[in-house]
Phi, psi and omega in degrees: 000143182286167179298324180294321180296316177298323179295319181293323181293319180294319178297319180295319178295319180295316179296323180296317178294319179297319179298320178294320178296318179295322179298318179296319180297318180295322179295319177297319179297317179296326181294317180294317184288327182280321183271332182069015185221128180219135184212137175278166180296325179293316179295323179296320179298315179297318181298315180295320179297322178296318178299317179298317180298314179299319178299316179297318179297319179297316179298316179298319180296317179297316179297316179298317179298319179297319179295318179297317179297320178295320179295316178298320179297318179295319178295319179298318178298322179294319179295315180299317179297320179295318179296316179299318180295319179297319178295319178298317179298318181296314181294322178301314181290330175296314179296319179298318180297317180299310181287332176295320178291320179296328185250012176068041179296129180280152180306325181292343180271358180284128180300149179306323179303314182285333175296316179297318178294326178295319177297316177298320179302322180280312185295329181272004176089004181295317181295315180299318180297311181295322178297318180297320177302313183293319180296325176291324175299318178297313181296320179296320179295313183285351170287342183260353181229160180224148178288154178289163183287339180279001174057046176245356180278118188247149171243120181266130182236118177280115187268350182291133175070002177245345181248025181241002181236134178297338180293329187252332188303310186297317182290319179293323179298324178300311180292322178301315181297321179295317179297319180295319181293337179273356175094015178286144176281115185258116181245123183264138181244143176215152176269357184284161180288151179303332180297339181265013183301311186299313182290330178292316177298319178298320178295317179300316180295325183292335181256006172097010179269095181237166174081009178285157185281314180203159178238116182262124179229169190271140174277178178301317180296319182288338177293339179272351180274160166293145183299326178299315180295320179300311181295316181299318180298316181293322178294321178298320178297320179299316179299317180293334179275000175099004178277141175257118181276115178276320185203155172236130181240123182204156174264358183233147188289332185297333179276353184246021182231152178107204183265166174056053182266356179085197185273321186221133177255145177228121180259113177282150180296141179227101185285004184055040179288111192298342185264355181301308184296320179297320178297320181296314180297323180295320180292317178299317180297321179295321179294319179297318180296321181293328179287329179283000000 
């Protein structure tokens, strides 16, 4: 082959390689322009690592959220169980109080659980609220009736366990004063022995209970009776003496059972507060000591 021929062959080979290189460049350009996305291997590595990190964070968050929800659920179950138990205790003591009053349950026989609830009942204002409701019922009823002119219409008030607490004295005294001002015959009842009459009257006067018609207390013979029988016997005597019983007001069931109960009965709240009776006895004992 001539020198010219060799030169032409080399030029053709060079153009052919250049043409192939240009073709590859154009294909790469078309890939970028068509996909709109270009990434180096380093950037791809970072991108994949970021996805993995985000994935791990999402899984961790889901697991943490699941643990938190489980914890909240367990706490909620614990709160509900505590509330249910408290409600059960409350209902149990309500039933116990009802049957305790029906059967003359003594304060010392009240279970510690119910003693605690009774204290809570007083400290949280429940007793004061319920007492106010009943006293308003009494006042509303006596707003609709009037005593007869012959002054024989009586209202019997059981003073035991209701005039020994500062929580009840003031509110009961308000209603007592209204009844007295309207001309009702106010007869006070007590389960205490006749021997305590003097100190009992002194106590009544000290807390503002004046103007009552009579104070009925138990004789030696009546101390051997059931309190229900004692109250029933005394009411029957009142009827025989010409008194008309309009109402009986008491915090205990024994005074609200039997014959000759009048037209309307009113049951004052009785929280079975185990220390009421002890406080009353302590005050009576203090009065006796002061007189001696």
